[in-house]
Structure formats: C-alpha cells, structure tokens
C-alpha positions in Angstrom: 0.0 0.0 0.0 1.3 3.5 -0.9 1.4 5.4 2.4 0.9 8.7 0.7 -2.3 7.4 -0.9 -3.5 6.1 2.5 -3.0 9.5 4.1 -4.7 11.7 1.4 -7.7 12.3 3.8 -5.4 14.2 6.2 -5.4 17.3 4.0 -9.1 17.7 4.8 -8.7 17.6 8.6 -9.0 20.6 10.8 -6.2 21.2 13.3 -8.3 19.8 16.1 -9.2 16.6 14.2 -5.5 16.1 13.1 -4.3 16.6 16.7 -6.9 14.3 18.2 -6.0 11.5 15.7 -2.3 12.1 16.3 -2.8 11.6 20.0 -4.6 8.3 19.2 -1.9 7.1 16.9 0.8 7.8 19.5 -1.2 5.9 22.1 -1.5 2.9 19.7 2.3 3.0 19.1 3.0 3.3 22.8 0.8 0.3 23.5 3.2 -1.9 21.5 0.5 -4.4 20.4 0.8 -3.6 16.7 2.9 -5.7 14.2 5.9 -4.2 12.6 4.0 -3.5 9.4 1.1 -1.9 11.4 3.6 0.2 13.5 5.2 1.5 10.3 1.8 2.5 8.9 0.9 4.2 12.2 4.2 6.0 12.3 3.8 7.2 8.7 0.2 8.4 9.4 1.5 10.1 12.6 4.2 11.9 10.6 1.5 13.1 8.1 -0.8 14.2 10.9 2.0 16.1 12.7 2.8 17.9 9.4 -0.8 18.8 9.0 -0.9 20.3 12.5 2.3 22.2 11.8 0.9 23.6 8.6 -2.2 24.8 10.5 0.0 26.5 13.1 2.2 28.1 10.5 -0.9 29.4 8.7 -2.3 30.8 12.0 1.0 32.6 12.7 1.0 34.1 9.3 -2.6 35.3 9.7 -1.7 36.9 13.0 1.3 38.6 11.5 -0.8 40.0 8.7 -3.5 41.2 11.1 -0.9 42.9 13.3 0.7 44.6 10.3 -2.6 45.9 9.1 -3.4 47.3 12.5 0.0 48.9 12.9 0.6 46.6 15.9 3.7 44.9 14.5 5.8 43.8 17.4 8.5 46.2 18.3 11.4 45.6 20.7 10.7 46.8 24.2 12.6 49.8 25.4 
C-alpha cells in the first residue's frame, strides 16, 4: 500500500481533528501491540498528521502577522 495514498484524507482535517487523531496514533504505538507493518503504517500516518498540525499552526501565525501589520501593531522591541 502506498502510504501517501492512504493519508490523502489528512489534508481535509481541521487542526483539532488532526491533533486528536495524532494523539490516538501515538497511544497505539506506545501500547506496542501492533505488528511491525502496522507500526510502520501508524508512524507514517502520525508523521503526516504532525505535518498537518504544523501547517495549520504556521498558517495561523501568518494570519496573526498580517492582522498585526494591518493594525499597525507589528511587534517592536521593548525599550
């Protein structure tokens, strides 16, 4: 099975959905009951979920930066 094809649904997840599933994947891996092949699949999915969460966070940071710049509130060093 192509791991990228198996993880195409991740692009549709909200930050909260991706984070929740990532927590579940980590719990499954920590339980240690999966076979090696299952563990590899879980790890690959976890990596994809983590990347999705990171993309959401980067997007949120960019939106905040734009909003601050538009409001003239760009962070300035404290005196």
